[in-house]
RODO-2510 file (C-alpha; in nm, 4 decimals, decimal comma):
residues 343
     n   res          X          Y          Z
     1     x     0,4498    -2,1319     0,9570
     2     x     0,3617    -1,8900     1,2369
     3     x    -0,0070    -1,9804     1,2490
     4     x    -0,2815    -2,1504     1,0523
     5     x    -0,3535    -1,9673     0,7287
     6     x    -0,7088    -1,8526     0,6540
     7     x    -0,8489    -1,9745     0,3232
     8     x    -1,1516    -1,7461     0,2965
     9     x    -1,0767    -1,4015     0,1560
    10     x    -1,2848    -1,2325     0,4252
    11     x    -1,0614    -1,3816     0,6965
    12     x    -0,7300    -1,2763     0,5420
    13     x    -0,7569    -0,9157     0,6627
    14     x    -0,7784    -1,0389     1,0224
    15     x    -0,4669    -1,2470     0,9591
    16     x    -0,2866    -0,9398     0,8236
    17     x    -0,4096    -0,6983     1,0891
    18     x    -0,2124    -0,8029     1,3968
    19     x    -0,0687    -0,4803     1,5449
    20     x     0,3043    -0,4505     1,6059
    21     x     0,4529    -0,3048     1,9235
    22     x     0,5301     0,0126     1,7264
    23     x     0,1637     0,0487     1,6342
    24     x     0,0552    -0,0012     1,9965
    25     x     0,3034     0,2672     2,1067
    26     x     0,1744     0,5071     1,8398
    27     x    -0,1940     0,4714     1,9257
    28     x    -0,1289     0,4817     2,3007
    29     x    -0,0556     0,8528     2,2678
    30     x    -0,3006     0,9189     1,9836
    31     x    -0,5347     1,2104     2,0447
    32     x    -0,8612     1,2419     1,8562
    33     x    -1,0537     1,0298     1,6114
    34     x    -0,9292     0,8895     1,2811
    35     x    -1,0777     0,9014     0,9310
    36     x    -0,9583     0,6619     0,6607
    37     x    -1,0378     0,7932     0,3132
    38     x    -1,0451     0,5063     0,0653
    39     x    -1,0940     0,2327     0,3240
    40     x    -1,2674     0,0106     0,0671
    41     x    -0,9431    -0,0599    -0,1200
    42     x    -0,7028    -0,3516    -0,0820
    43     x    -0,5022    -0,1967     0,2013
    44     x    -0,7752     0,0136     0,3595
    45     x    -0,9528    -0,2733     0,5298
    46     x    -0,6290    -0,4028     0,6801
    47     x    -0,5453    -0,0538     0,8022
    48     x    -0,8838    -0,0042     0,9644
    49     x    -0,8833    -0,3431     1,1340
    50     x    -0,5260    -0,3128     1,2625
    51     x    -0,5894     0,0351     1,3966
    52     x    -0,9074    -0,0818     1,5721
    53     x    -0,7309    -0,3786     1,7318
    54     x    -0,4400    -0,1606     1,8414
    55     x    -0,6705     0,0933     2,0026
    56     x    -0,8529    -0,1844     2,1859
    57     x    -0,5262    -0,3367     2,3100
    58     x    -0,4110     0,0063     2,4264
    59     x    -0,7411     0,0644     2,6077
    60     x    -0,8248     0,3653     2,3895
    61     x    -1,1675     0,4721     2,2672
    62     x    -1,0777     0,6841     1,9628
    63     x    -1,3352     0,6411     1,6872
    64     x    -1,2410     0,5190     1,3393
    65     x    -1,4450     0,6404     1,0449
    66     x    -1,3990     0,4675     0,7093
    67     x    -1,4987     0,6454     0,3880
    68     x    -1,5461     0,4831     0,0475
    69     x    -1,8030     0,4450    -0,2262
    70     x    -1,8641     0,0976    -0,0766
    71     x    -1,9618    -0,0813    -0,3945
    72     x    -1,9016    -0,4007    -0,1944
    73     x    -2,1743    -0,4158     0,0709
    74     x    -2,0182    -0,7186     0,2395
    75     x    -1,6885    -0,5324     0,2929
    76     x    -1,8758    -0,2455     0,4545
    77     x    -2,0639    -0,4847     0,6813
    78     x    -1,7378    -0,6482     0,7906
    79     x    -1,5901    -0,3119     0,8870
    80     x    -1,8985    -0,2097     1,0828
    81     x    -1,9075    -0,5421     1,2658
    82     x    -1,5484    -0,4708     1,3709
    83     x    -1,6506    -0,1419     1,5292
    84     x    -1,5468     0,0876     1,2447
    85     x    -1,8020     0,3520     1,1496
    86     x    -1,8577     0,3899     0,7745
    87     x    -1,9629     0,6751     0,5489
    88     x    -2,0463     0,6275     0,1814
    89     x    -1,9031     0,9137    -0,0221
    90     x    -1,7826     0,9801    -0,3747
    91     x    -1,4607     1,1665    -0,2984
    92     x    -1,4446     1,3054    -0,6518
    93     x    -1,7484     1,5171    -0,5604
    94     x    -1,6133     1,8294    -0,3898
    95     x    -1,9469     1,9163    -0,2324
    96     x    -1,9659     1,5681    -0,0771
    97     x    -1,6110     1,5982     0,0558
    98     x    -1,6909     1,9349     0,2115
    99     x    -1,9822     1,7759     0,3982
   100     x    -1,7565     1,5189     0,5666
   101     x    -1,6913     1,5824     0,9347
   102     x    -1,3468     1,7081     1,0292
   103     x    -1,1196     1,4733     1,2237
   104     x    -0,7671     1,5387     1,3503
   105     x    -0,6074     1,2267     1,1994
   106     x    -0,6428     1,1412     0,8309
   107     x    -0,5220     0,8473     0,6231
   108     x    -0,5512     0,9172     0,2518
   109     x    -0,5570     0,5976     0,0423
   110     x    -0,7469     0,7244    -0,2609
   111     x    -0,5814     0,6271    -0,5907
   112     x    -0,6386     0,5007    -0,9419
   113     x    -0,3789     0,3048    -1,1349
   114     x    -0,5390     0,0490    -1,3630
   115     x    -0,7335     0,1832    -1,6558
   116     x    -0,5050     0,4851    -1,6903
   117     x    -0,4184     0,4045    -2,0513
   118     x    -0,7848     0,3956    -2,1536
   119     x    -0,9087     0,6842    -1,9393
   120     x    -0,6144     0,9004    -1,8323
   121     x    -0,8395     1,1898    -1,7384
   122     x    -1,0132     0,9743    -1,4751
   123     x    -0,6758     0,8882    -1,3235
   124     x    -0,5823     1,2566    -1,2957
   125     x    -0,9149     1,3342    -1,1314
   126     x    -0,8731     1,0582    -0,8733
   127     x    -0,5023     1,1112    -0,8066
   128     x    -0,4803     1,4907    -0,8237
   129     x    -0,8154     1,6668    -0,8096
   130     x    -0,9464     1,4602    -0,5181
   131     x    -0,6230     1,5371    -0,3324
   132     x    -0,6946     1,9086    -0,3556
   133     x    -1,0470     1,8610    -0,2179
   134     x    -0,9187     1,6595     0,0766
   135     x    -0,6182     1,8814     0,1484
   136     x    -0,8480     2,1821     0,1778
   137     x    -1,1209     2,0050     0,3767
   138     x    -0,8711     1,8621     0,6254
   139     x    -0,6301     2,1551     0,6407
   140     x    -0,6462     2,1512     1,0235
   141     x    -0,5675     1,7774     1,0459
   142     x    -0,2521     1,5748     1,0059
   143     x    -0,2483     1,3570     0,6977
   144     x    -0,0677     1,0369     0,6025
   145     x    -0,0955     1,0382     0,2230
   146     x    -0,0279     0,7122     0,0414
   147     x     0,1950     0,7438    -0,2629
   148     x     0,4121     0,5077    -0,4670
   149     x     0,7698     0,4252    -0,5563
   150     x     0,6681     0,4818    -0,9185
   151     x     0,7326     0,8545    -0,8701
   152     x     1,1044     0,7724    -0,9024
   153     x     1,2867     0,6889    -1,2238
   154     x     1,4201     0,3388    -1,2822
   155     x     1,7195     0,2637    -1,0589
   156     x     2,0213     0,0555    -1,1504
   157     x     2,0203    -0,2809    -0,9732
   158     x     2,3494    -0,2175    -0,7923
   159     x     2,2453     0,1314    -0,6733
   160     x     2,0416     0,0055    -0,3794
   161     x     1,7312     0,1812    -0,5110
   162     x     1,6056     0,5392    -0,5039
   163     x     1,6201     0,7349    -0,1790
   164     x     1,3651     0,9845    -0,0518
   165     x     1,6030     1,2668    -0,1434
   166     x     1,6294     1,1580    -0,5089
   167     x     1,4515     1,3615    -0,7747
   168     x     1,1145     1,2375    -0,8947
   169     x     1,1150     1,1551    -1,2657
   170     x     0,7999     0,9685    -1,3680
   171     x     0,7684     0,6950    -1,6271
   172     x     0,4190     0,7144    -1,7766
   173     x     0,1008     0,9027    -1,7033
   174     x     0,0050     0,7128    -1,3876
   175     x     0,3347     0,8029    -1,2206
   176     x     0,2972     1,1619    -1,3374
   177     x    -0,0428     1,1860    -1,1710
   178     x     0,1072     1,0475    -0,8494
   179     x     0,3622     1,3272    -0,8485
   180     x     0,0698     1,5640    -0,9028
   181     x    -0,0962     1,4213    -0,5913
   182     x     0,2162     1,4847    -0,3830
   183     x     0,2584     1,8368    -0,5225
   184     x    -0,0995     1,9243    -0,4291
   185     x    -0,0586     1,8032    -0,0710
   186     x     0,2787     1,9814    -0,0454
   187     x     0,1239     2,3072    -0,1655
   188     x    -0,1597     2,3005     0,0850
   189     x     0,0711     2,1805     0,3623
   190     x     0,2703     2,5011     0,3233
   191     x    -0,0383     2,7151     0,2543
   192     x    -0,2331     2,6045     0,5620
   193     x     0,0350     2,4641     0,7908
   194     x    -0,0961     2,1085     0,7567
   195     x     0,1417     1,8339     0,8782
   196     x     0,1691     1,5638     0,6099
   197     x     0,3658     1,2441     0,5573
   198     x     0,4138     1,0881     0,2132
   199     x     0,4099     0,7096     0,2288
   200     x     0,5800     0,5818    -0,0898
   201     x     0,5032     0,2108    -0,1148
   202     x     0,6218    -0,0728    -0,3387
   203     x     0,5076    -0,3502    -0,3242
   204     x     0,2691    -0,4789    -0,0530
   205     x     0,2235    -0,8572    -0,0343
   206     x    -0,1050    -1,0185     0,0668
   207     x    -0,2005    -1,3851     0,0456
   208     x    -0,4591    -1,2906    -0,2200
   209     x    -0,2653    -1,0524    -0,4452
   210     x     0,0703    -0,8863    -0,4996
   211     x     0,3914    -0,9432    -0,6917
   212     x     0,4649    -1,2730    -0,5172
   213     x     0,1127    -1,4013    -0,5841
   214     x     0,1528    -1,3055    -0,9505
   215     x     0,4777    -1,5027    -0,9686
   216     x     0,3398    -1,7962    -0,7716
   217     x     0,0357    -1,8388    -0,9956
   218     x     0,2503    -1,8267    -1,3090
   219     x     0,4824    -2,0921    -1,1683
   220     x     0,1948    -2,3089    -1,0495
   221     x     0,0222    -2,2831    -1,3887
   222     x     0,3508    -2,3378    -1,5732
   223     x     0,3265    -2,0038    -1,7533
   224     x     0,6309    -1,8127    -1,8767
   225     x     0,7689    -1,5353    -1,6570
   226     x     0,9100    -1,2331    -1,8397
   227     x     1,2425    -1,1408    -1,6807
   228     x     1,2746    -0,7902    -1,8274
   229     x     1,1741    -0,6491    -1,4890
   230     x     1,4099    -0,8841    -1,3141
   231     x     1,4276    -0,7285    -0,9674
   232     x     1,1690    -0,6047    -0,7172
   233     x     1,1159    -0,4810    -0,3616
   234     x     0,8351    -0,6304    -0,1525
   235     x     0,6975    -0,6022     0,2004
   236     x     0,4307    -0,8000     0,3866
   237     x     0,1076    -0,5993     0,3925
   238     x     0,0790    -0,6299     0,7687
   239     x     0,4209    -0,4670     0,8068
   240     x     0,3357    -0,2061     0,5440
   241     x     0,0153    -0,1085     0,7246
   242     x     0,1913    -0,0985     1,0611
   243     x     0,4368     0,1520     0,9171
   244     x     0,1501     0,3617     0,7808
   245     x    -0,0025     0,3896     1,1272
   246     x     0,3332     0,4822     1,2783
   247     x     0,3682     0,7545     1,0135
   248     x     0,1029     0,9513     1,2054
   249     x     0,3813     1,0452     1,4472
   250     x     0,6036     1,1727     1,1647
   251     x     0,3837     1,4209     0,9774
   252     x     0,5526     1,7568     0,9231
   253     x     0,5559     2,0858     0,7325
   254     x     0,6810     2,0549     0,4623
   255     x     0,5770     1,6906     0,4268
   256     x     0,8060     1,4137     0,5465
   257     x     0,8712     1,1194     0,3135
   258     x     0,9241     0,7491     0,3760
   259     x     0,9992     0,4776     0,1230
   260     x     0,8046     0,1756     0,2455
   261     x     0,9261    -0,1621     0,1268
   262     x     1,1499    -0,4511     0,2318
   263     x     1,5205    -0,4244     0,2983
   264     x     1,6258    -0,6415     0,0037
   265     x     1,6364    -0,6041    -0,3717
   266     x     1,5032    -0,9402    -0,4866
   267     x     1,5799    -1,1250    -0,8067
   268     x     1,2566    -1,2320    -0,9794
   269     x     1,4177    -1,5478    -1,1167
   270     x     1,5266    -1,6570    -0,7686
   271     x     1,1764    -1,5957    -0,6310
   272     x     1,0246    -1,8066    -0,9086
   273     x     1,2700    -2,0899    -0,8413
   274     x     1,1692    -2,0908    -0,4738
   275     x     0,8036    -2,1127    -0,5718
   276     x     0,8972    -2,3936    -0,8103
   277     x     1,0349    -2,5912    -0,5168
   278     x     0,7131    -2,5310    -0,3224
   279     x     0,4985    -2,6560    -0,6143
   280     x     0,7353    -2,9235    -0,7436
   281     x     0,7611    -2,7704    -1,0914
   282     x     1,0354    -2,6019    -1,2938
   283     x     0,9564    -2,2342    -1,3675
   284     x     0,9554    -2,1169    -1,7286
   285     x     1,1242    -1,7912    -1,8253
   286     x     1,1436    -1,5577    -2,1212
   287     x     1,3266    -1,2339    -2,1970
   288     x     1,6433    -1,0839    -2,0555
   289     x     1,6847    -0,8836    -1,7356
   290     x     1,7187    -0,5086    -1,7803
   291     x     1,9821    -0,3247    -1,5794
   292     x     1,7312    -0,0937    -1,4067
   293     x     1,3847    -0,1256    -1,2492
   294     x     1,1543     0,0590    -1,0110
   295     x     1,3455     0,0031    -0,6873
   296     x     1,3418     0,1906    -0,3572
   297     x     1,5941     0,2209    -0,0771
   298     x     1,3963     0,1814     0,2467
   299     x     1,6886     0,2272     0,4871
   300     x     1,5382     0,5469     0,6332
   301     x     1,2133     0,3711     0,7255
   302     x     1,4117     0,0764     0,8659
   303     x     1,5982     0,3138     1,0968
   304     x     1,2715     0,4672     1,2204
   305     x     1,0352     0,1668     1,2252
   306     x     1,2742    -0,1284     1,2429
   307     x     1,2925    -0,4245     1,0080
   308     x     0,9747    -0,5973     0,8834
   309     x     0,8479    -0,8831     1,0986
   310     x     0,7758    -1,1208     0,8080
   311     x     1,0607    -1,2453     0,5888
   312     x     1,0479    -1,3038     0,2136
   313     x     1,0885    -1,6800     0,2632
   314     x     0,7901    -1,6808     0,5004
   315     x     0,5805    -1,4931     0,2447
   316     x     0,6765    -1,7419    -0,0263
   317     x     0,5867    -2,0409     0,1906
   318     x     0,2599    -1,8875     0,3098
   319     x     0,1479    -1,7936    -0,0423
   320     x     0,2398    -2,1334    -0,1864
   321     x     0,0528    -2,3084     0,0952
   322     x    -0,2464    -2,0804     0,0507
   323     x    -0,2609    -2,1514    -0,3241
   324     x    -0,2154    -2,5266    -0,2833
   325     x    -0,5027    -2,5304    -0,0341
   326     x    -0,7304    -2,3446    -0,2755
   327     x    -0,7291    -2,0073    -0,1020
   328     x    -0,9325    -1,7327    -0,2654
   329     x    -0,7585    -1,4644    -0,4732
   330     x    -0,8713    -1,1112    -0,5538
   331     x    -0,8043    -1,1514    -0,9249
   332     x    -0,6122    -0,8230    -0,9438
   333     x    -0,2684    -0,8748    -1,1017
   334     x    -0,0149    -0,6017    -1,0259
   335     x     0,1393    -0,5822    -1,3763
   336     x     0,4664    -0,5129    -1,1965
   337     x     0,6521    -0,6307    -1,5073
   338     x     0,5238    -0,3332    -1,7087
   339     x     0,8102    -0,0977    -1,7923
   340     x     0,6178     0,1551    -1,9992
   341     x     0,4271     0,3077    -1,7084
   342     x     0,1020     0,2232    -1,8874
   343     x    -0,1626     0,0457    -1,6810
***
């Protein structure tokens, strides 16, 4: 283990937020302040904290402004205590978005996934309409827009996963709305000459949530694991966030695209067996593996950003240790096993 694991949820972001050398290099030449739209989400806090630490280490004084509804007052307080300015804003309100101050560097993390099946219209508002508000308000900025590997069709296991040049072919309404988000940013990128980078992620791993946490808790609780979605990609959230920051240097017109995930296609059954060894139990399985899953080829991002700093085996050991010690979870399962695209 590289260092002592935090057990309080509020301390995990600090654990995740150690800047890489690539992040330090990126912020060393960063001009202007940064706004993070959707900083209240699972990855937003890590992004804000890592960026702040990197700027401090580089001796820079760029401001960071975090925007969210901030339904969690404690999360907002933590950000402000770290030196990140905060603005409460409902980004689905165009008038409120238009009142936000312009900044040259924008991270766009706004998204809705869960609840799509019950309220699909809300998902389209959050994933598409809000994008149009932001793209027009920040047309003179450069924007790193978070997206997802779900915009691709299922890929055969032996294909290596979908590449950035592959056609998007969504499964389900959530994925369709994510394509809508990208199309909106692409349109305004060309219309206004806005440099944009699409950051297509699957799946980020935190000590408190993520595909590996979902598997670990099932193994620990001796629950059956459905093997239909038998293969996945994962990346440590610290590495994922580091790549997002580095994407600031790769925004372009038309938008550039990076698949962000680990270098391996991982077998779910093998991951569960490794967790079983950590917990001293035999995993239980059901179902048969399908020949195709949502999988991404991240070789382009590996060439640009290098390989992730945290290995899959380290993630497994850290998560198992965290769970055995009673570490706090976010209680937000990924439902990665869903193959219908309904969330």
